[in-house]
C-alpha positions as CSV (number, residue, x, y, z in Angstrom):
1,X,102.8,26.3,132.1
2,X,106.0,28.6,134.2
3,X,105.5,27.9,137.1
4,X,107.9,30.3,138.8
5,X,109.3,29.4,142.4
6,X,111.6,30.9,145.1
7,X,114.8,28.9,145.2
8,X,114.7,27.0,149.1
9,X,110.9,26.7,147.5
10,X,112.4,24.7,144.9
11,X,114.8,23.0,147.9
12,X,112.2,22.3,149.6
13,X,110.0,20.6,147.1
14,X,112.3,19.1,144.0
15,X,110.1,15.3,143.4
16,X,107.7,17.1,143.4
17,X,109.0,19.4,140.8
18,X,110.2,17.6,139.6
19,X,107.5,15.1,138.2
20,X,105.4,18.6,137.3
21,X,108.1,18.5,135.3
22,X,108.9,15.1,133.4
23,X,104.3,13.9,133.2
24,X,103.2,17.4,132.7
25,X,106.1,18.9,130.7
26,X,105.8,22.2,133.5
27,X,108.5,23.9,133.3
28,X,110.0,26.3,136.5
29,X,112.2,29.4,136.7
30,X,113.9,29.4,139.6
31,X,114.5,32.7,141.2
32,X,117.1,33.8,143.9
33,X,116.6,37.1,145.6
34,X,114.1,37.6,143.0
35,X,115.6,37.3,139.7
36,X,115.9,34.1,137.7
37,X,118.5,32.2,138.4
38,X,117.8,29.1,136.4
39,X,115.1,26.7,135.2
40,X,114.1,23.3,134.8
41,X,112.8,21.5,131.9
42,X,112.0,18.5,130.6
43,X,114.5,16.6,128.7
44,X,113.5,16.9,125.5
45,X,112.9,20.4,125.6
46,X,116.5,20.7,126.4
47,X,117.4,18.5,124.3
48,X,116.1,20.7,121.1
49,X,117.0,24.3,122.9
50,X,120.9,22.3,122.3
51,X,120.1,21.8,118.8
52,X,118.7,25.3,117.9
53,X,122.4,26.7,119.8
54,X,124.0,24.8,117.6
55,X,121.9,25.6,114.9
56,X,122.3,29.2,114.6
57,X,126.0,28.8,115.8
58,X,126.7,26.8,112.9
59,X,124.9,29.4,110.7
60,X,126.5,32.6,112.8
61,X,129.9,30.6,112.1
62,X,129.0,31.0,107.8
63,X,127.5,34.8,108.6
64,X,131.0,35.7,109.3
65,X,132.7,34.0,107.2
66,X,131.2,35.3,104.1
67,X,131.1,38.9,105.3
68,X,135.1,39.1,107.3
69,X,135.6,41.7,104.8
70,X,133.4,44.0,105.1
71,X,134.3,46.8,107.2
72,X,132.1,46.9,110.7
73,X,131.1,50.2,110.5
74,X,130.0,50.0,106.5
75,X,127.8,46.6,107.0
76,X,126.4,48.0,110.5
77,X,125.6,51.2,107.8
78,X,124.1,49.5,105.1
79,X,122.0,46.8,108.6
80,X,120.6,50.2,109.2
81,X,119.4,51.2,105.9
82,X,117.8,48.7,105.4
83,X,116.0,49.0,108.9
84,X,115.2,51.7,107.9
85,X,113.2,50.9,104.8
86,X,111.6,47.3,106.0
87,X,110.0,50.2,109.0
88,X,109.0,52.9,106.1
89,X,107.7,50.0,104.3
90,X,106.0,48.8,106.8
């Protein structure tokens, strides 16, 4: 479950919220001035997110290297054509 709290509420109830995350595997979004500024998630989920980011960065780097010689305009035109094709047939 994801709970949203104000920064003030979070500060006042930190211990309780840490337990909520640790034992119930909940996530807490911390809002300041009505906007989300941070999230508290359990350490296992955070580790998985970090691994996914590392894999994404590695894959993005490989794609960037593979298409380094393709002019940006040509690449974007090819992507637009592929998207249009999928939308037409989808």
